[in-house]
PyMOL commands that place a pseudoatom at each C-alpha (Angstrom):
pseudoatom trace, name=CA, resn=MET, resi=1, chain=A, elem=C, hetatm=0, pos=[116.422, 58.687, 88.114]
pseudoatom trace, name=CA, resn=LYS, resi=2, chain=A, elem=C, hetatm=0, pos=[112.731, 59.462, 87.658]
pseudoatom trace, name=CA, resn=GLU, resi=3, chain=A, elem=C, hetatm=0, pos=[111.328, 62.477, 85.890]
pseudoatom trace, name=CA, resn=HIS, resi=4, chain=A, elem=C, hetatm=0, pos=[107.933, 63.954, 86.763]
pseudoatom trace, name=CA, resn=THR, resi=5, chain=A, elem=C, hetatm=0, pos=[106.009, 66.377, 84.568]
pseudoatom trace, name=CA, resn=TYR, resi=6, chain=A, elem=C, hetatm=0, pos=[103.343, 68.785, 85.806]
pseudoatom trace, name=CA, resn=HIS, resi=7, chain=A, elem=C, hetatm=0, pos=[100.752, 70.493, 83.614]
pseudoatom trace, name=CA, resn=THR, resi=8, chain=A, elem=C, hetatm=0, pos=[98.901, 73.626, 84.609]
pseudoatom trace, name=CA, resn=ASN, resi=9, chain=A, elem=C, hetatm=0, pos=[96.635, 75.963, 82.675]
pseudoatom trace, name=CA, resn=LEU, resi=10, chain=A, elem=C, hetatm=0, pos=[96.382, 79.707, 83.022]
pseudoatom trace, name=CA, resn=GLN, resi=11, chain=A, elem=C, hetatm=0, pos=[93.691, 81.953, 81.538]
pseudoatom trace, name=CA, resn=TRP, resi=12, chain=A, elem=C, hetatm=0, pos=[93.791, 85.742, 81.778]
pseudoatom trace, name=CA, resn=THR, resi=13, chain=A, elem=C, hetatm=0, pos=[90.326, 87.037, 82.729]
pseudoatom trace, name=CA, resn=GLY, resi=14, chain=A, elem=C, hetatm=0, pos=[91.200, 90.706, 83.194]
pseudoatom trace, name=CA, resn=ASN, resi=15, chain=A, elem=C, hetatm=0, pos=[90.339, 92.175, 79.799]
pseudoatom trace, name=CA, resn=THR, resi=16, chain=A, elem=C, hetatm=0, pos=[87.961, 95.042, 80.574]
pseudoatom trace, name=CA, resn=GLY, resi=17, chain=A, elem=C, hetatm=0, pos=[87.199, 95.599, 76.883]
pseudoatom trace, name=CA, resn=LYS, resi=18, chain=A, elem=C, hetatm=0, pos=[90.338, 97.261, 75.514]
pseudoatom trace, name=CA, resn=GLY, resi=19, chain=A, elem=C, hetatm=0, pos=[92.966, 94.656, 76.320]
pseudoatom trace, name=CA, resn=THR, resi=20, chain=A, elem=C, hetatm=0, pos=[96.281, 96.084, 77.437]
pseudoatom trace, name=CA, resn=GLU, resi=21, chain=A, elem=C, hetatm=0, pos=[95.809, 99.395, 75.639]
pseudoatom trace, name=CA, resn=THR, resi=22, chain=A, elem=C, hetatm=0, pos=[96.939, 101.181, 78.811]
pseudoatom trace, name=CA, resn=TYR, resi=23, chain=A, elem=C, hetatm=0, pos=[98.737, 99.945, 81.927]
pseudoatom trace, name=CA, resn=ARG, resi=24, chain=A, elem=C, hetatm=0, pos=[95.853, 100.974, 84.182]
pseudoatom trace, name=CA, resn=GLY, resi=25, chain=A, elem=C, hetatm=0, pos=[93.166, 99.846, 81.756]
pseudoatom trace, name=CA, resn=TYR, resi=26, chain=A, elem=C, hetatm=0, pos=[93.174, 96.124, 82.449]
pseudoatom trace, name=CA, resn=GLU, resi=27, chain=A, elem=C, hetatm=0, pos=[92.790, 93.834, 85.441]
pseudoatom trace, name=CA, resn=ARG, resi=28, chain=A, elem=C, hetatm=0, pos=[95.426, 91.400, 86.564]
pseudoatom trace, name=CA, resn=SER, resi=29, chain=A, elem=C, hetatm=0, pos=[92.830, 88.689, 87.215]
pseudoatom trace, name=CA, resn=HIS, resi=30, chain=A, elem=C, hetatm=0, pos=[93.449, 85.198, 85.918]
pseudoatom trace, name=CA, resn=GLN, resi=31, chain=A, elem=C, hetatm=0, pos=[92.483, 81.610, 86.590]
pseudoatom trace, name=CA, resn=ILE, resi=32, chain=A, elem=C, hetatm=0, pos=[94.842, 78.757, 87.318]
pseudoatom trace, name=CA, resn=SER, resi=33, chain=A, elem=C, hetatm=0, pos=[93.615, 75.249, 86.708]
pseudoatom trace, name=CA, resn=VAL, resi=34, chain=A, elem=C, hetatm=0, pos=[94.688, 71.658, 86.513]
pseudoatom trace, name=CA, resn=GLU, resi=35, chain=A, elem=C, hetatm=0, pos=[92.483, 69.144, 84.769]
pseudoatom trace, name=CA, resn=GLY, resi=36, chain=A, elem=C, hetatm=0, pos=[89.940, 67.665, 87.171]
pseudoatom trace, name=CA, resn=LYS, resi=37, chain=A, elem=C, hetatm=0, pos=[90.643, 70.162, 89.974]
pseudoatom trace, name=CA, resn=GLN, resi=38, chain=A, elem=C, hetatm=0, pos=[89.045, 73.359, 91.244]
pseudoatom trace, name=CA, resn=ILE, resi=39, chain=A, elem=C, hetatm=0, pos=[89.961, 76.609, 89.536]
pseudoatom trace, name=CA, resn=ILE, resi=40, chain=A, elem=C, hetatm=0, pos=[92.078, 79.039, 91.558]
pseudoatom trace, name=CA, resn=GLU, resi=41, chain=A, elem=C, hetatm=0, pos=[91.087, 82.665, 91.110]
pseudoatom trace, name=CA, resn=ALA, resi=42, chain=A, elem=C, hetatm=0, pos=[94.297, 84.679, 91.070]
pseudoatom trace, name=CA, resn=SER, resi=43, chain=A, elem=C, hetatm=0, pos=[95.612, 88.180, 90.514]
pseudoatom trace, name=CA, resn=SER, resi=44, chain=A, elem=C, hetatm=0, pos=[98.772, 90.137, 91.145]
pseudoatom trace, name=CA, resn=ASP, resi=45, chain=A, elem=C, hetatm=0, pos=[99.689, 91.549, 94.530]
pseudoatom trace, name=CA, resn=PRO, resi=46, chain=A, elem=C, hetatm=0, pos=[97.631, 94.696, 95.288]
pseudoatom trace, name=CA, resn=THR, resi=47, chain=A, elem=C, hetatm=0, pos=[100.880, 96.693, 95.194]
pseudoatom trace, name=CA, resn=PHE, resi=48, chain=A, elem=C, hetatm=0, pos=[101.029, 95.827, 91.495]
pseudoatom trace, name=CA, resn=ARG, resi=49, chain=A, elem=C, hetatm=0, pos=[97.405, 96.740, 90.731]
pseudoatom trace, name=CA, resn=GLY, resi=50, chain=A, elem=C, hetatm=0, pos=[96.022, 93.350, 91.707]
pseudoatom trace, name=CA, resn=ASP, resi=51, chain=A, elem=C, hetatm=0, pos=[92.826, 92.212, 93.398]
pseudoatom trace, name=CA, resn=LYS, resi=52, chain=A, elem=C, hetatm=0, pos=[93.485, 91.710, 97.120]
pseudoatom trace, name=CA, resn=THR, resi=53, chain=A, elem=C, hetatm=0, pos=[90.655, 89.155, 97.369]
pseudoatom trace, name=CA, resn=LYS, resi=54, chain=A, elem=C, hetatm=0, pos=[92.473, 86.700, 95.089]
pseudoatom trace, name=CA, resn=TYR, resi=55, chain=A, elem=C, hetatm=0, pos=[95.654, 84.692, 95.558]
pseudoatom trace, name=CA, resn=ASN, resi=56, chain=A, elem=C, hetatm=0, pos=[98.780, 86.135, 93.987]
pseudoatom trace, name=CA, resn=PRO, resi=57, chain=A, elem=C, hetatm=0, pos=[101.820, 84.236, 92.663]
pseudoatom trace, name=CA, resn=GLU, resi=58, chain=A, elem=C, hetatm=0, pos=[104.000, 85.271, 95.591]
pseudoatom trace, name=CA, resn=GLU, resi=59, chain=A, elem=C, hetatm=0, pos=[101.513, 83.879, 98.139]
pseudoatom trace, name=CA, resn=MET, resi=60, chain=A, elem=C, hetatm=0, pos=[101.173, 80.651, 96.195]
pseudoatom trace, name=CA, resn=PHE, resi=61, chain=A, elem=C, hetatm=0, pos=[104.949, 80.330, 95.990]
pseudoatom trace, name=CA, resn=VAL, resi=62, chain=A, elem=C, hetatm=0, pos=[105.338, 80.661, 99.770]
pseudoatom trace, name=CA, resn=ALA, resi=63, chain=A, elem=C, hetatm=0, pos=[102.408, 78.257, 100.253]
pseudoatom trace, name=CA, resn=SER, resi=64, chain=A, elem=C, hetatm=0, pos=[104.139, 75.746, 97.952]
pseudoatom trace, name=CA, resn=LEU, resi=65, chain=A, elem=C, hetatm=0, pos=[107.242, 75.776, 100.134]
pseudoatom trace, name=CA, resn=SER, resi=66, chain=A, elem=C, hetatm=0, pos=[105.120, 75.379, 103.268]
pseudoatom trace, name=CA, resn=SER, resi=67, chain=A, elem=C, hetatm=0, pos=[103.041, 72.579, 101.797]
pseudoatom trace, name=CA, resn=CYS, resi=68, chain=A, elem=C, hetatm=0, pos=[106.049, 70.671, 100.468]
pseudoatom trace, name=CA, resn=HIS, resi=69, chain=A, elem=C, hetatm=0, pos=[107.758, 70.830, 103.875]
pseudoatom trace, name=CA, resn=MET, resi=70, chain=A, elem=C, hetatm=0, pos=[104.614, 69.654, 105.654]
pseudoatom trace, name=CA, resn=LEU, resi=71, chain=A, elem=C, hetatm=0, pos=[104.071, 66.713, 103.321]
pseudoatom trace, name=CA, resn=TRP, resi=72, chain=A, elem=C, hetatm=0, pos=[107.655, 65.513, 103.768]
pseudoatom trace, name=CA, resn=PHE, resi=73, chain=A, elem=C, hetatm=0, pos=[107.479, 66.075, 107.528]
pseudoatom trace, name=CA, resn=LEU, resi=74, chain=A, elem=C, hetatm=0, pos=[104.316, 63.991, 107.858]
pseudoatom trace, name=CA, resn=HIS, resi=75, chain=A, elem=C, hetatm=0, pos=[105.825, 61.247, 105.703]
pseudoatom trace, name=CA, resn=LEU, resi=76, chain=A, elem=C, hetatm=0, pos=[109.016, 61.147, 107.752]
pseudoatom trace, name=CA, resn=CYS, resi=77, chain=A, elem=C, hetatm=0, pos=[107.102, 61.230, 111.043]
pseudoatom trace, name=CA, resn=SER, resi=78, chain=A, elem=C, hetatm=0, pos=[105.126, 58.216, 109.905]
pseudoatom trace, name=CA, resn=ASP, resi=79, chain=A, elem=C, hetatm=0, pos=[108.370, 56.400, 109.084]
pseudoatom trace, name=CA, resn=ALA, resi=80, chain=A, elem=C, hetatm=0, pos=[109.766, 57.305, 112.555]
pseudoatom trace, name=CA, resn=PHE, resi=81, chain=A, elem=C, hetatm=0, pos=[106.583, 56.254, 114.428]
pseudoatom trace, name=CA, resn=VAL, resi=82, chain=A, elem=C, hetatm=0, pos=[105.965, 59.861, 115.486]
pseudoatom trace, name=CA, resn=ILE, resi=83, chain=A, elem=C, hetatm=0, pos=[102.206, 60.325, 115.484]
pseudoatom trace, name=CA, resn=VAL, resi=84, chain=A, elem=C, hetatm=0, pos=[101.224, 63.825, 114.388]
pseudoatom trace, name=CA, resn=LEU, resi=85, chain=A, elem=C, hetatm=0, pos=[97.726, 64.881, 115.428]
pseudoatom trace, name=CA, resn=GLU, resi=86, chain=A, elem=C, hetatm=0, pos=[97.786, 68.490, 114.195]
pseudoatom trace, name=CA, resn=TYR, resi=87, chain=A, elem=C, hetatm=0, pos=[100.012, 70.551, 111.922]
pseudoatom trace, name=CA, resn=SER, resi=88, chain=A, elem=C, hetatm=0, pos=[99.805, 74.217, 110.985]
pseudoatom trace, name=CA, resn=ASP, resi=89, chain=A, elem=C, hetatm=0, pos=[102.237, 76.714, 109.543]
pseudoatom trace, name=CA, resn=ALA, resi=90, chain=A, elem=C, hetatm=0, pos=[102.317, 80.500, 109.354]
pseudoatom trace, name=CA, resn=ALA, resi=91, chain=A, elem=C, hetatm=0, pos=[104.991, 80.851, 106.651]
pseudoatom trace, name=CA, resn=VAL, resi=92, chain=A, elem=C, hetatm=0, pos=[106.513, 84.237, 105.844]
pseudoatom trace, name=CA, resn=GLY, resi=93, chain=A, elem=C, hetatm=0, pos=[108.221, 85.084, 102.568]
pseudoatom trace, name=CA, resn=LYS, resi=94, chain=A, elem=C, hetatm=0, pos=[110.341, 88.196, 102.125]
pseudoatom trace, name=CA, resn=MET, resi=95, chain=A, elem=C, hetatm=0, pos=[110.709, 89.710, 98.677]
pseudoatom trace, name=CA, resn=ILE, resi=96, chain=A, elem=C, hetatm=0, pos=[113.037, 92.547, 97.701]
pseudoatom trace, name=CA, resn=GLU, resi=97, chain=A, elem=C, hetatm=0, pos=[111.946, 94.886, 94.922]
pseudoatom trace, name=CA, resn=SER, resi=98, chain=A, elem=C, hetatm=0, pos=[114.559, 96.964, 93.091]
pseudoatom trace, name=CA, resn=ASP, resi=99, chain=A, elem=C, hetatm=0, pos=[114.005, 100.557, 92.032]
pseudoatom trace, name=CA, resn=ASP, resi=100, chain=A, elem=C, hetatm=0, pos=[113.457, 99.390, 88.447]
pseudoatom trace, name=CA, resn=GLY, resi=101, chain=A, elem=C, hetatm=0, pos=[110.633, 97.024, 89.507]
pseudoatom trace, name=CA, resn=ASN, resi=102, chain=A, elem=C, hetatm=0, pos=[112.728, 93.863, 89.344]
pseudoatom trace, name=CA, resn=GLY, resi=103, chain=A, elem=C, hetatm=0, pos=[112.364, 91.638, 92.382]
pseudoatom trace, name=CA, resn=ARG, resi=104, chain=A, elem=C, hetatm=0, pos=[113.318, 88.395, 94.059]
pseudoatom trace, name=CA, resn=PHE, resi=105, chain=A, elem=C, hetatm=0, pos=[112.642, 86.490, 97.226]
pseudoatom trace, name=CA, resn=SER, resi=106, chain=A, elem=C, hetatm=0, pos=[115.377, 86.857, 99.825]
pseudoatom trace, name=CA, resn=GLU, resi=107, chain=A, elem=C, hetatm=0, pos=[114.108, 84.212, 102.258]
pseudoatom trace, name=CA, resn=VAL, resi=108, chain=A, elem=C, hetatm=0, pos=[111.142, 82.198, 103.431]
pseudoatom trace, name=CA, resn=ILE, resi=109, chain=A, elem=C, hetatm=0, pos=[110.700, 81.221, 107.055]
pseudoatom trace, name=CA, resn=LEU, resi=110, chain=A, elem=C, hetatm=0, pos=[108.336, 78.394, 107.923]
pseudoatom trace, name=CA, resn=HIS, resi=111, chain=A, elem=C, hetatm=0, pos=[106.762, 78.354, 111.392]
pseudoatom trace, name=CA, resn=PRO, resi=112, chain=A, elem=C, hetatm=0, pos=[105.301, 74.868, 111.713]
pseudoatom trace, name=CA, resn=LYS, resi=113, chain=A, elem=C, hetatm=0, pos=[103.355, 74.077, 114.883]
pseudoatom trace, name=CA, resn=VAL, resi=114, chain=A, elem=C, hetatm=0, pos=[102.970, 70.380, 115.483]
pseudoatom trace, name=CA, resn=LYS, resi=115, chain=A, elem=C, hetatm=0, pos=[100.891, 68.482, 118.000]
pseudoatom trace, name=CA, resn=VAL, resi=116, chain=A, elem=C, hetatm=0, pos=[102.084, 64.928, 118.593]
pseudoatom trace, name=CA, resn=LYS, resi=117, chain=A, elem=C, hetatm=0, pos=[100.463, 62.069, 120.474]
pseudoatom trace, name=CA, resn=GLU, resi=118, chain=A, elem=C, hetatm=0, pos=[103.117, 61.440, 123.144]
pseudoatom trace, name=CA, resn=GLU, resi=119, chain=A, elem=C, hetatm=0, pos=[105.729, 63.506, 124.998]
pseudoatom trace, name=CA, resn=TRP, resi=120, chain=A, elem=C, hetatm=0, pos=[108.755, 61.496, 123.764]
pseudoatom trace, name=CA, resn=MET, resi=121, chain=A, elem=C, hetatm=0, pos=[107.830, 62.346, 120.186]
pseudoatom trace, name=CA, resn=ILE, resi=122, chain=A, elem=C, hetatm=0, pos=[108.484, 66.074, 120.686]
pseudoatom trace, name=CA, resn=GLU, resi=123, chain=A, elem=C, hetatm=0, pos=[112.228, 65.482, 120.871]
pseudoatom trace, name=CA, resn=LYS, resi=124, chain=A, elem=C, hetatm=0, pos=[112.289, 63.827, 117.438]
pseudoatom trace, name=CA, resn=THR, resi=125, chain=A, elem=C, hetatm=0, pos=[110.458, 66.594, 115.579]
pseudoatom trace, name=CA, resn=GLY, resi=126, chain=A, elem=C, hetatm=0, pos=[113.465, 68.914, 115.208]
pseudoatom trace, name=CA, resn=ALA, resi=127, chain=A, elem=C, hetatm=0, pos=[115.557, 66.343, 113.375]
pseudoatom trace, name=CA, resn=ILE, resi=128, chain=A, elem=C, hetatm=0, pos=[112.563, 65.348, 111.266]
pseudoatom trace, name=CA, resn=HIS, resi=129, chain=A, elem=C, hetatm=0, pos=[112.009, 68.997, 110.269]
pseudoatom trace, name=CA, resn=ASP, resi=130, chain=A, elem=C, hetatm=0, pos=[115.665, 69.147, 109.205]
pseudoatom trace, name=CA, resn=LYS, resi=131, chain=A, elem=C, hetatm=0, pos=[115.310, 66.011, 107.108]
pseudoatom trace, name=CA, resn=ALA, resi=132, chain=A, elem=C, hetatm=0, pos=[112.009, 67.215, 105.609]
pseudoatom trace, name=CA, resn=HIS, resi=133, chain=A, elem=C, hetatm=0, pos=[113.752, 70.434, 104.610]
pseudoatom trace, name=CA, resn=SER, resi=134, chain=A, elem=C, hetatm=0, pos=[116.506, 68.512, 102.842]
pseudoatom trace, name=CA, resn=PHE, resi=135, chain=A, elem=C, hetatm=0, pos=[113.940, 66.428, 100.930]
pseudoatom trace, name=CA, resn=CYS, resi=136, chain=A, elem=C, hetatm=0, pos=[111.511, 69.203, 99.938]
pseudoatom trace, name=CA, resn=PHE, resi=137, chain=A, elem=C, hetatm=0, pos=[111.493, 69.413, 96.146]
pseudoatom trace, name=CA, resn=ILE, resi=138, chain=A, elem=C, hetatm=0, pos=[110.477, 73.068, 96.133]
pseudoatom trace, name=CA, resn=ALA, resi=139, chain=A, elem=C, hetatm=0, pos=[113.042, 74.204, 98.729]
pseudoatom trace, name=CA, resn=ASN, resi=140, chain=A, elem=C, hetatm=0, pos=[115.732, 72.334, 96.776]
pseudoatom trace, name=CA, resn=SER, resi=141, chain=A, elem=C, hetatm=0, pos=[114.787, 74.327, 93.672]
pseudoatom trace, name=CA, resn=VAL, resi=142, chain=A, elem=C, hetatm=0, pos=[115.140, 77.894, 94.967]
pseudoatom trace, name=CA, resn=ASN, resi=143, chain=A, elem=C, hetatm=0, pos=[118.195, 80.141, 95.189]
pseudoatom trace, name=CA, resn=PHE, resi=144, chain=A, elem=C, hetatm=0, pos=[117.491, 81.705, 98.580]
pseudoatom trace, name=CA, resn=PRO, resi=145, chain=A, elem=C, hetatm=0, pos=[117.328, 80.384, 102.146]
pseudoatom trace, name=CA, resn=VAL, resi=146, chain=A, elem=C, hetatm=0, pos=[114.237, 78.535, 103.341]
pseudoatom trace, name=CA, resn=ARG, resi=147, chain=A, elem=C, hetatm=0, pos=[114.342, 78.133, 107.115]
pseudoatom trace, name=CA, resn=HIS, resi=148, chain=A, elem=C, hetatm=0, pos=[112.039, 76.450, 109.565]
pseudoatom trace, name=CA, resn=GLU, resi=149, chain=A, elem=C, hetatm=0, pos=[111.358, 77.457, 113.149]
pseudoatom trace, name=CA, resn=GLY, resi=150, chain=A, elem=C, hetatm=0, pos=[109.133, 74.687, 114.406]
pseudoatom trace, name=CA, resn=THR, resi=151, chain=A, elem=C, hetatm=0, pos=[107.438, 74.090, 117.719]
pseudoatom trace, name=CA, resn=ALA, resi=152, chain=A, elem=C, hetatm=0, pos=[105.905, 70.890, 119.014]
pseudoatom trace, name=CA, resn=SER, resi=153, chain=A, elem=C, hetatm=0, pos=[103.551, 70.006, 121.850]
pseudoatom trace, name=CA, resn=VAL, resi=154, chain=A, elem=C, hetatm=0, pos=[101.447, 67.130, 123.084]
for i in range(1, 154): cmd.bond("trace and resi %d" % i, "trace and resi %d" % (i + 1))
show_as sticks, trace
zoom trace
């Protein structure tokens, strides 16, 4: 068995001069970085006093599931001689927030749209999506359903 380690850095940039003296007195802005890569400007969801122009953790979490599925799908298509010309996804994550502010994701639905080179390849994409789902590291790590509702065309 192999073990992989991932390192990220986070820096809070939302101190407006008085730190967290009051709940409304600071910004939720922060930067996420990995050595040698572009910085991601992030915040909390606007519902939680965040900056709507920046990515929030919930969006990045849903995007991680979508990205992981896509990468496995493309890999498995290559193995199966299915030539993918285009791939897009409009993933949707649903989160439930309790009255006390606690929350959790209840599901994520991926909506991959795939364009393949030849008609016969369309038929194979459903099974490949299923296999990609079973291999996705991120989907295998969550405690809620991650579904995919894919479409394919030539």
